[in-house]
Steps between C-alpha positions, in 0.01 A plus 500: 500500500454585133299787362486754222768766537227766490352552848124526546525833689125560467427189709761599760392863531135393533579318828426796718476469877142625503289257698799302625632501847824683582778321675789263424290181482440489127863582423624232734272251326649590163857478631430157652353378170817612325718299746590787739740685270524783757688265736789481249616865532517762773252783481520861617146634540460869436183656649386860557279773368748667257851437377468121467584496132808720536619307806459173305696640205787605730496171685507304174788713364689457828457123500629477146795724582581264788508209256168351597262350246191705570133503426260792520120490525325840481175659394349657310683488168530824305487367148549122476372231738840328518651804671343352818729199505873546447803276536836671534330826403344376173127443448405143432409409134126485417537128430545437873183692570315302237616171647388595844161621385445164329570330833286746696197454274515125577610501863459853642137480602343836570822679598521877453744689270750602768512153654564352157770752418672428837489125425643563151788697651581230759488228234737695276741590778525141615550367150762764418707441811433833664674531834321801648174645372372847579123468539278808507173475686185607324277647770587472869708244678315238707214492250712510186564196280874532556437399862482145357866495413736255672864559571472876564845634601401859575202734491551864386221744588542834325238722666131513600244756385132508405435295188272204423294608804203294392716187532758572772313739728429870530788605731879489480504275803267242337698503179830469688369202692413317179829583328701408809315168496761401244742454796612142578666346805875541481497672160641855492236772444666817368305825464530871441144557625472770770262642761176317583563243225834409646352454845249249361768321299717471808214354703418241229868406452545449874188289513621255234866505596633675188821701545408867411771702329452874438725798426485595869583153640761410235627821337808333348282250314296778341790736424562590136844576348334734249153592371319255271467555128122512531396861561311647797542508879262205530743286302767557758278324756427221256871459428580491870246221548644309203858544630404383850325196364791404279743535792278299731491214253877509458507673163649833604729490201199576284412831656679708237320310230169561672562872499551495123161337436246659271126443503262607219217738588663632818596862425620376166639775282445542125619773260229576246571779251698702755244445771550287813229242570500349847295184530406372846254234610395679817138389544404568867530799739822384666676446169370827359632691802843346452488589127410859574805527730725348229349719218378825658457679166396396147342691213221248434345209691346206313292306753277196493388284794282195555167572663551239777790716623462816709537722196439828676765437767745364243462801272512760780878519555561508124272799432769740627763343278354622171251776415407338165337158523377236264278221631463166330360148557761222532229233467126427510497527879665841517366802677325700220748761378211742426415500872862572600529785247180658627611474862860600469536692171663363190426304189328163486634268228378148571726323248850469652676531162316820413543626858877455481518679164292788639707518820823510300356780282432697816852446634741775388839417346736430784205436732389203707197278468417279798293191436349334815198340660516139389752226412270421209539859373876474555507186284286654229718814494822299481358306203395819323847647555654192341687364805287205586 
């Protein structure tokens, strides 16, 4: 395939899923049209409500530390589209995106953005000789496009909490059933889920004949020699899942490398004029609760959330973290910051750049500014701070 080296991102981003059916069918059709590239490497599917991106980063780092040529497919990107598709840790060049878009415009039919991006990743991984690819699900498990993948070697399920309720169901049990639907006969299903969610996962795994591995059933697999570099108690659970998955696949030599992984926008720390800025992509209630445990006190909170999320429940655990708050809009579909300021007290500054400047001005020297509520806001903040 030949194409301009400048990708037509506008065409790609316009391929929203609105009006299209969910499920793996469209992705499978794309992969078949490309000659089944996903059959040429082993995949590790990572599903769950939160922690998928961090777990993927640790798995990828661990595979590379074990000498494996790795691929990583994640979403969303923080700054550049090509962050979504990496080979041996490095984002693919835009020229590869441009070539794929040219093919997709001619052969991709009416496929949605996520399905197309998954097909791009599989094509690149096969062409580049990737041995094992870490593939992050978008939404759910059984109904996600990544369900189309062949040659899945393991499924890692991080946790289950309320998110995407309009798509996956309104209860933890319903959401767990969809995510656990990623299980496949004879393929290890590893999880750090607990409680009611774990009960449902165990039932689904037994029904399809997938070996279920948990910290309770296989404590040695999930044991860590030391804490991970990524901060927060929740990252210890993600690291345990990554370590168990690596060991299950025979790459236990990469566990130390996995623990050294970094991941942008996950309690990422910046020093700005003597002030600490912590940037985290927590965007749903479960993630915000984990963040509030990891960062119980800050001087200022800069918060912005998409309106399709449960903004009130996401913000609630963060209100106690900081008495001074700045609310912003990380996109056109954001919860209006004026509404949040009126409800919870604080300043509404819709433009993220102006909001960051205002929040920094409110943060005393030596103090801490916490930025949270959206991965989009995390990406915008990183770019503004010059570390994109």
